[in-house]
N, C-alpha and C positions, 0 to 999 in steps of 0.2 A: 604608671603614675611610679616616682621613684620612693621607695620604702627600704631602709636598712633594717627592718625588722623580718626577719626569716618566718613568723610564726602567721606574719599580713597573709591575706590571699591575694594582694595585690603586689606582694614581693616578685621580683623577674623569676625568682628562684621557683617559684610555688607553678609547675609549669604541666600539672595535671589538668588533660582537658576536660573532665566534670567538673572540678574549682573552675578553669576558665569559664566554660559554658554555664554556671550558675553567674559568676559577674558578670558577663555580657547579658543576662538574664533580667538582673538587678538594674545595673546601666541601660539599661532599653526603657526598662518599667519606670525608672524615674524621670528617664528622659523626657517620657509623655506626660508627667505630672505639669498641671498648668503652672503652678509656683514656679518650677524650673524653666519652663518655656518663658513667662514672662521675664524673669532675672536673665535669662540667656536674651532674649531680645533686647533688655536694656542694656545690657552690658555691650552688645553688639552696634546697639545705634552709639554709644559715646566712643568706641574703639572707632567707629567710622572707617574701616578699611578699604580701599581703592582702589581703582584699575592702578596694575604697574607698581604695588608696593608688595614688601617685602612683609613676611606673617609669619608669626608664629605660635601654635598653640603648645604649652608643655601641661603634659600627662594626658597624652590626647585620648587615651582610653579607645573607644570603639569609634573613633574620627569622624563623627557629626560634625562635631563645631568648626573642625579644621575644612571640613567639605563648604561650609557656609563661607568661610573666608577664602578659598579657592574661587569660589563663587565671584564673591565681592573684588578681586583682586583681576579676575581675566586672566587671559594668555600671555599677558606679558607680565606678570606679578608672579610671588612666590607663596605659597602656602604651605608650611612645613611641618608637620605634628609630632612630638617627641615622646614616645612612650617605652619605657624599657622592658616593658612584660610581652616576651613575644608572643603570647596568644593574641593578646586586646591588639595587638599590634597587624599580627596576622589578618583577623577579623576588618580590622581597620582599611588594611590594603585590599582585600576581596572587595568591600563596600564601594572602596573609592575606584576600583574597575569595574564594579559593575553600573556604576554609576555616571560612568566617561569621564572622570576628576581628573584635575591635573593636582591633587593634593599628593603632598609627598611624605612619608612617615620613616621616621628616624630613630634606631634605641640611642640613648645617652641619658645623662642624671644630672636631675632639675639643679643639684647643687653643683655644676662645673658644666654648665651650656656649651656645646660645640660648635660653637659660632664664637665669630669675632668682635671688640667691641664695636659700636656704633654701628652695625648692622642690620636691624629692623624698623621697621615703620612703626610698629604694632604687635604687640604678646598678649596674647590671653592665658590664664591660667585657672581651671576648677576642679575644685575638691582634690586637691594635691596637698596642698601646704599642713592639710589635719596628717598627712601620711608620715610628715618630716617630722626628723631631732631639732631639723634645724633651719625652721623655714623662715630665718630672717634672710640667711645668706643664699634661698633661692632667688627672693625677692630683690636681692643684692646684685642677683645674676643677672635678673630678667633687665632691671636698670643697665646694668652694663650692654647687654647688646641694644639695647635701645640709641638710636641716635637721639644728638639732640631735637626736641621737639615730638620723638615718637611717643606715641602711647600705649597703655594698659591697661587691664581688666582683670581683675582679681575675685574672684569667687568661691567661696567655702562658708560650710556647715560650721554651728557651733553646739557641739551635742551636748551642752548643760538644757538645751530648751527641747530635750527627747520628752514625748510623752507618749503614754499608750493606755487605751481605754476598751473593755474593761481586764482590769487584773489587780490581785492581791496588791497590799502594799508591797509585800516580801517581795513577790512578783514584781513587779515595777522597779523596786530596788536593786533586784538581781541585772533586770534587762537593763537599768541605765549604767549600770557597772559595766557590763558587757559591751555595749556601744560606746563611751567613753573611755574604757581599757583601749578598743580596739585602734583608737586613734593614737600617733603620737604625740600630738598638740589636740586636743579635743575643744580646745574655746579657738581654735584656728578663725572662725568666722570674726569676731569681735576685735580680731588684733590687725585686718588687712589695711587698715589706714596704718595703724602705727610701724606696722612695717613697713608700708609705701614711704612713708615720710622719712624713717631713719635711711632708708636706702638713697634719702635722694630725689623721689619724685614727687610730683608737687598733686596732691588730691584735690582733685576736681569735683567727685560728687561720690556720693553713698546711698546705696539701697538695701534693702534686704525683702524678704518673701517667708511667710510660712507654708513649709512644705508641708498642706495637710491632703491624707490619704482621704480620696471617696471611697466609701463604704462598698461603692459597686465594681471598685477595681482596687482593691487590695494589694499591695506589691508582695504576694505572699513567699515568693524569694528570699526577699529581705526579711521578714517576719521569721521564717524558718532558719537563715542562718542567723540570726539573734536568738533566738530559743535553741537550737543547736550548740553553738559556742555557749551559753548558760550550763547546759548540762555538762557538753564536755569538761568546764572549770569545775563541774562541781557545786553550783550556785543553785541551781535547781533539779529534782528528780526528773526521770524520763517519763513517770505519772503527771508531774505537775507540769509539764513542756506540753504534753497531750493534752491535758484537761484546758491548758492555756489556748490553743488552737482551738478546741471546741467551743472555748466562751467567744473568743473573738470573730470566729465563721458563724456562729449565730448572731451575735450582735451584727454581723455585717449586712446579716440578711434583714437585719429588722431596721437598720439605719442607725444603730446605737454605738458603730466602730469608730473607735479616734484613734489618728497617729499621727503625732507632726514633730516636725524639727524647723527651727528657721536659720535660713540661708543669708548669708551677705555677700555684698557685693562692693568693690572699689574702682572709679574711674579715676586715672593718675595719668601723668605724662612727666616726661623726663626735661625741665626747664634748657631752655637753648642759652 
């Protein structure tokens, strides 16, 4: 995913294999979330990629949704995944090869898509715009490469909806600060329709899902990334972080753990 901030784990310059491994773990666990799966299914249904079409997945990450597009467009179609992070792109390419998929992955920038005008039938973009300082420009780029009648599906998180329990008010505030500051545009989810309309796209439908973490399958890599960053920034101490992890683990064991954030989606098309 394109990200101009070199401190972000998703920045293409952050090639540490350990960091990439943690990103893959987080993305894989989030992909298994029922809420993510439902919203992705909603978006694919409205995107309606068909045999022979040209499609693009902007910020394709580990490549899972580009594989879905590749299956939909078949051998006569094209499914491209744009991913500037070399570690994630390598994982996507390996998984595509293992699946025998025709999906292809490209290096590139969401703010300047390496495609000509009106080149695509469908484009999707998931949890990328939150990482961009100029997300409206990225949506305008997606509108540019769509042919008249082409479809777009945009999905993103609104980090102001982040909730975690149990944690003291001070710890909750520190963690909320971390997750909101980690995104260049933390309110991206609520602005998808606005950016789509401003780019000249016609908004056809909107949807949302609360990504509620099951206490039996907590995304611990995500929790640990947030807690670790809070310590690094001096918002909490190591002792507070360790106590937080203990309290959350104990709550998960008895079914009292809560972690959620709301994700939104927009389906749109370029008018003919």
